[in-house]
C-alpha positions as CSV (number, residue, x, y, z in Angstrom):
1,X,-0.4,0.2,0.1
2,X,1.6,3.4,-0.8
3,X,1.9,6.4,1.1
4,X,-1.1,8.1,-0.2
5,X,-3.6,5.1,0.3
6,X,-2.3,4.7,3.9
7,X,-2.8,8.4,4.8
8,X,-6.1,8.2,3.2
9,X,-7.3,5.3,5.1
10,X,-6.2,6.9,8.2
11,X,-8.1,9.9,7.5
12,X,-11.3,7.6,6.8
13,X,-10.7,6.2,9.9
14,X,-10.2,9.3,12.1
15,X,-13.6,10.4,10.8
16,X,-15.6,7.2,11.4
17,X,-14.3,7.1,15.0
18,X,-14.8,10.9,15.6
19,X,-18.7,10.1,14.0
20,X,-19.1,7.4,16.1
21,X,-18.1,9.4,19.5
22,X,-20.4,12.3,18.1
23,X,-23.4,9.9,18.1
24,X,-22.6,8.5,21.3
25,X,-22.5,11.9,22.9
26,X,-25.5,12.7,20.9
27,X,-27.5,9.6,22.1
28,X,-28.5,11.0,25.7
29,X,-29.2,14.4,24.6
30,X,-31.0,13.2,21.7
31,X,-33.1,10.7,24.2
32,X,-33.8,13.7,26.8
33,X,-35.4,15.5,23.6
34,X,-37.6,12.6,22.8
35,X,-38.5,12.1,26.2
36,X,-39.4,15.9,27.1
37,X,-41.8,15.6,23.8
38,X,-43.6,12.6,25.5
39,X,-46.9,12.8,27.0
40,X,-46.6,12.9,30.8
41,X,-49.1,10.2,31.1
42,X,-47.1,8.2,28.4
43,X,-44.9,5.5,30.9
44,X,-41.4,5.2,29.9
45,X,-41.0,1.4,30.0
46,X,-38.8,-1.5,28.8
47,X,-38.6,-1.1,24.7
48,X,-40.5,2.0,24.6
49,X,-38.3,4.2,26.1
50,X,-37.4,5.9,22.7
51,X,-40.6,7.3,20.6
52,X,-43.9,6.8,22.4
53,X,-47.2,7.2,20.3
54,X,-47.6,11.0,20.1
55,X,-45.1,13.9,20.7
56,X,-46.1,17.1,22.2
57,X,-44.9,20.6,23.6
58,X,-47.0,20.7,26.8
59,X,-44.0,19.3,29.0
60,X,-42.6,22.6,28.3
61,X,-45.7,24.8,29.0
62,X,-46.2,22.8,32.2
63,X,-42.9,23.1,33.5
64,X,-42.2,27.0,32.6
65,X,-45.7,27.6,34.6
66,X,-44.7,25.0,37.5
67,X,-41.9,27.1,38.1
68,X,-40.5,30.9,38.1
69,X,-38.2,30.5,34.9
70,X,-38.0,34.0,34.3
71,X,-36.9,35.0,37.9
72,X,-34.3,31.8,37.5
73,X,-32.9,33.3,34.5
74,X,-32.7,36.7,35.4
75,X,-30.6,35.5,38.6
76,X,-28.7,33.1,36.4
77,X,-27.6,35.5,34.0
78,X,-26.9,38.1,36.9
79,X,-24.8,35.8,38.7
80,X,-22.5,34.6,35.5
81,X,-21.7,38.0,34.7
82,X,-21.1,39.0,37.9
83,X,-18.7,36.5,38.5
84,X,-17.1,36.9,35.0
85,X,-16.8,40.8,35.3
86,X,-14.9,40.5,38.4
87,X,-12.7,37.4,37.3
88,X,-11.6,39.3,34.4
89,X,-10.2,41.9,36.5
90,X,-8.4,39.7,39.3
91,X,-7.1,37.4,37.1
92,X,-5.6,39.7,34.6
93,X,-4.0,42.1,37.6
94,X,-2.7,38.7,39.4
95,X,-1.3,37.4,35.8
96,X,0.1,40.8,35.3
97,X,1.8,40.8,38.6
98,X,3.4,37.5,38.1
99,X,4.7,37.9,34.8
100,X,6.0,41.7,34.7
101,X,7.2,41.8,38.6
102,X,9.9,40.2,40.5
103,X,9.6,40.3,44.2
104,X,10.1,37.6,47.1
105,X,8.4,34.7,47.4
106,X,6.9,35.0,44.1
107,X,7.2,31.4,42.8
108,X,6.0,29.8,46.5
109,X,2.9,32.0,46.1
110,X,2.2,31.0,42.8
111,X,2.8,27.3,43.5
112,X,0.1,27.9,46.4
113,X,-2.3,29.4,43.8
114,X,-1.9,26.5,41.6
115,X,-2.4,24.2,44.4
116,X,-6.1,25.5,44.6
117,X,-6.7,23.8,41.4
118,X,-6.3,20.3,43.3
119,X,-8.3,20.7,46.1
120,X,-11.7,19.3,45.3
121,X,-14.7,21.7,45.3
122,X,-16.5,19.6,47.9
123,X,-13.7,20.0,50.8
124,X,-14.6,23.7,50.8
125,X,-18.2,23.6,51.1
126,X,-17.9,23.8,55.0
127,X,-15.6,26.5,55.5
128,X,-17.1,28.6,52.6
129,X,-20.7,28.5,54.1
130,X,-19.4,29.1,57.6
131,X,-17.8,32.6,56.2
132,X,-21.0,33.6,54.1
133,X,-23.1,32.9,57.3
134,X,-20.8,34.8,59.5
135,X,-20.5,37.7,56.7
136,X,-24.8,37.8,56.7
137,X,-25.2,36.9,52.8
138,X,-26.9,33.8,53.1
139,X,-29.4,33.2,50.5
140,X,-28.1,36.0,47.9
141,X,-26.5,36.2,44.9
142,X,-23.3,37.7,46.2
143,X,-22.9,34.6,48.5
144,X,-23.0,32.2,45.2
145,X,-20.4,34.3,43.8
146,X,-17.9,35.5,46.1
147,X,-15.7,32.1,46.5
148,X,-15.2,32.2,42.4
149,X,-14.4,35.9,42.4
150,X,-10.6,34.3,42.3
151,X,-9.7,31.8,40.0
152,X,-6.6,29.8,40.0
153,X,-7.0,28.3,36.4
154,X,-7.7,32.0,35.0
155,X,-4.5,33.4,36.6
156,X,-2.4,30.3,35.4
157,X,-4.1,30.6,31.8
158,X,-3.4,34.3,31.2
159,X,0.2,34.3,32.8
160,X,0.7,31.8,30.0
161,X,-0.5,34.2,27.7
162,X,1.6,37.3,29.0
163,X,4.7,35.3,28.8
164,X,4.2,35.0,25.1
165,X,4.6,38.7,24.8
166,X,7.9,39.7,23.4
167,X,10.0,41.4,26.0
168,X,11.7,43.9,23.6
169,X,7.9,45.2,23.2
170,X,7.6,45.6,27.0
171,X,11.0,47.1,27.3
172,X,10.4,49.7,24.6
173,X,7.0,50.7,26.5
174,X,8.7,51.1,29.7
175,X,11.2,53.2,28.1
176,X,8.5,55.4,26.6
177,X,7.6,56.1,29.8
178,X,4.0,53.9,30.4
179,X,2.8,53.5,33.4
180,X,1.7,50.0,34.7
181,X,-1.8,50.0,33.6
182,X,-0.7,51.1,30.2
183,X,1.6,48.6,29.9
184,X,-1.4,46.0,30.7
185,X,-3.6,47.7,28.5
186,X,-1.5,48.4,25.4
187,X,0.9,45.7,25.4
188,X,-0.3,42.6,27.4
189,X,-3.8,42.2,26.6
190,X,-4.3,43.0,22.9
191,X,-2.2,39.6,22.0
192,X,-4.2,38.0,25.1
193,X,-8.1,38.6,23.8
194,X,-8.4,34.6,22.8
195,X,-7.1,33.5,26.1
196,X,-9.4,36.3,27.8
197,X,-12.3,34.5,25.7
198,X,-11.4,31.1,26.1
199,X,-11.7,31.7,29.7
200,X,-14.6,33.7,29.9
201,X,-16.6,30.8,28.1
202,X,-15.3,28.6,30.3
203,X,-16.5,30.7,33.7
204,X,-19.8,31.1,32.1
205,X,-20.5,27.8,31.0
206,X,-19.0,26.4,34.5
207,X,-21.4,28.7,36.8
208,X,-24.3,28.5,34.5
209,X,-24.2,24.2,35.4
210,X,-23.2,25.0,38.8
211,X,-25.5,23.4,41.3
212,X,-24.1,22.1,44.6
213,X,-22.8,25.6,46.0
214,X,-26.0,27.4,45.3
215,X,-28.2,25.1,46.6
216,X,-26.4,25.1,49.8
217,X,-26.4,29.0,50.4
218,X,-29.8,29.9,48.5
219,X,-33.2,29.2,50.1
220,X,-35.4,31.3,48.5
221,X,-36.8,31.9,44.7
222,X,-35.3,35.2,44.6
223,X,-32.0,34.0,44.8
224,X,-31.7,30.7,43.1
225,X,-30.5,30.1,39.7
226,X,-31.4,27.9,37.2
227,X,-30.2,24.7,38.1
228,X,-31.3,24.9,41.7
229,X,-34.7,25.3,40.4
230,X,-34.8,21.9,38.9
231,X,-34.6,20.6,42.2
232,X,-38.8,21.0,42.6
233,X,-39.0,18.6,39.5
234,X,-37.3,15.7,41.2
235,X,-39.8,16.2,44.0
236,X,-43.1,15.4,41.7
237,X,-45.0,12.4,41.8
238,X,-45.4,10.0,44.8
239,X,-44.5,6.7,42.6
240,X,-41.4,8.0,40.8
241,X,-39.9,10.8,39.0
242,X,-42.1,12.6,36.2
243,X,-39.3,11.9,33.4
244,X,-41.1,13.9,30.4
245,X,-41.6,17.1,32.9
246,X,-38.3,16.8,34.4
247,X,-36.8,16.4,31.0
248,X,-38.4,19.4,29.6
249,X,-37.3,21.7,32.6
250,X,-33.6,20.1,31.9
251,X,-34.0,21.4,28.4
252,X,-35.0,24.8,29.2
253,X,-32.0,25.1,31.3
254,X,-29.4,24.2,29.0
255,X,-31.0,25.0,26.1
256,X,-29.2,28.7,25.7
257,X,-26.0,27.5,26.3
258,X,-26.6,24.9,23.7
259,X,-28.2,27.2,21.0
260,X,-25.6,29.7,21.8
261,X,-22.6,27.2,21.3
262,X,-24.9,26.2,18.1
263,X,-24.6,29.8,16.6
264,X,-21.1,30.9,17.8
265,X,-19.1,27.4,17.2
266,X,-16.6,28.7,15.3
267,X,-15.7,31.4,17.4
268,X,-15.8,29.2,20.6
269,X,-13.4,26.6,18.9
270,X,-11.0,29.5,17.3
271,X,-10.7,31.2,20.9
272,X,-9.7,28.1,22.6
273,X,-7.2,26.9,19.9
274,X,-5.6,30.4,19.8
275,X,-5.3,30.2,23.7
276,X,-3.6,27.0,23.9
277,X,-6.7,25.5,26.0
278,X,-7.0,21.6,25.2
């Protein structure tokens, strides 16, 4: 077999493997969509877990009427934007300090920041809850967001991007009399925008889907995001979960992110590729 045929066979094999993995990933998503369209009184049994006799959108209207999704959406969007806004400031300044300045204990401090990435989130629930309670912030959006205002991952990612900025360009700006914020704004940030976008996407997706911490520190509709609003749908029915209603409510939560990704998927992929984030 010639090299050309081997390359062609390898490409076909990679394409079939990618197609198979895509179908495997899409199967639960497709099942969720089908289950949400089945009537609530159409039981899911062995042999009929896919298509039923009829399909309906009634589950979506019922789910929307059973929970204040409008308020949940507003809370979630406000929470995500608040966290992202603060994170962009904190990680940018921290990454600039670790890149541009030399100070005692720099490596040790950066090591401890990276060490936070190895600590399981569940291990911090009790101390974080104690802190929030002492601050009197329980059952507020601020209580959900405070533990995430700093990001070790974002600091590391942006520091790596800042290290790629040519040192000669930084020295030229310093000679021209640029202040620290001018160096940051005009020299470090412009080539690092893909990294910022990639981190922003990761932050939005993560905090949109966050469940456990918001469930612990909220107790009312006025401060609960979308994910915690799904809890009420798991408590319906005395003989088991109403899957059609639960899947419809789940798609109402994840639907906006899914649609945004489909529309801007090329931009998403380009940002992650240019940032070096895998």
